[in-house]
Phi, psi and omega in degrees: 000134180295158178292116180268143182238160180301154180283129179282339181254182182253121179283143177283166189297321181295316179295318179297315180297317179297317179298315181297321177297317180293317178297321177298322178295318180293320179297322181298316180292320182296323182283323188278310190208005183232077177297343181292342177247014182299316182292320180295312181296322177296319182292319180294335179291346180290346188242024185296328187278339182204070183286154176249170174304324178298319178295319179296319179296323180293315180292327176298317178297322179298314180293321175301317177297317179300318179293318179292338181243030187294347179267004173285133183215157175280126186254126169239098187250006178076011182251021180296124181242013182287158185290334178235139180285323183248122181233143182234131182234139178220148181204163177211148176248111191290125172049041186280344177276111185290346180276310183241357177060027170277150184271153173262135179234158181204152172220156179224130173248133174238145178227122184053041173088355183239145179294135176240340179205141179203159179203142174222135178179169181282146175288153186285351182217159177278133174253162185251005176201159179296327180295317177299316180298316179294325181294316177297320179295319178297317179300316179297313180298320183296318179297316181291324180293319178296319176296323179295319180294323175297319178298317179301317182294320177297328177273007180064034173255106180258111183276336179052048178213153178284147180279127175242131176250125182263131185223147182256015180243109185292325180296321179296318180297320179295324178296330181276320192261335183270136189297322188265358182273141174204138184291139178262104184213150175271354181271110186297319183293328176293319176297324178294316176298321179299315180295320179296314181297316179298318178301311184289325177294321179294327178285351180088015179294326178198167175234140180254126181235161183271138172222128187297156182301323182294337180255004186273109180298331182284352181300322180287352175272356186239347184206163174284143182240151173285175188301315181298312182292327180293320176296322175296318179300317179300318177296320178295327179287343181082015178289130188235132178290136178242150181292153179294136179265114182281137179248149180242000000 
């Protein structure tokens, strides 16, 4: 998707309402069962109050894509052969918003081979390096993953495995795992996130490991991809085409 910018003019109420309805429809699909459009729908949500014709064209393309790929579904077939039942992936795209230079972050949780939780959105603050952006994304994912494991236990699902969070930034991993490493930043909240992640990793709440960008499923939650990489992203998400169910 091309870089969308704020509307220089004022949209009329009918145009605005139609755009909001269309984005709401896309968001519903993105939240329920279509993580492949999570980044797109989150980006389109930035323009709800004053959309332009370019924004309308973009949401129309998103809806057209959804209709054309309406048979893609999350598959849980009981054939998961991965070493861990619960997997967590996190990624960030540094300063990708050209208007305010905030970074986009995303995370993906899979259980028994299928996505169960995902999120894509802009970070609440501007960071000054890719490592800072990745660190904030890791902190968010770690908190949500710990909460998910507590939910599993309440539902009497005992996985009996250590939590691993996969990240594609080696410097961020060193900041978490090495005793003498600490981020040098003037941003106090980033330093606090760094200390919290190091504390929880040292307590054994989780381990952070490296996964290359080409193998990172969360990469598609943080940036636009070309066709080839997007098809790979769909495969990494485990979205599977199902035959059309005929109704009588």
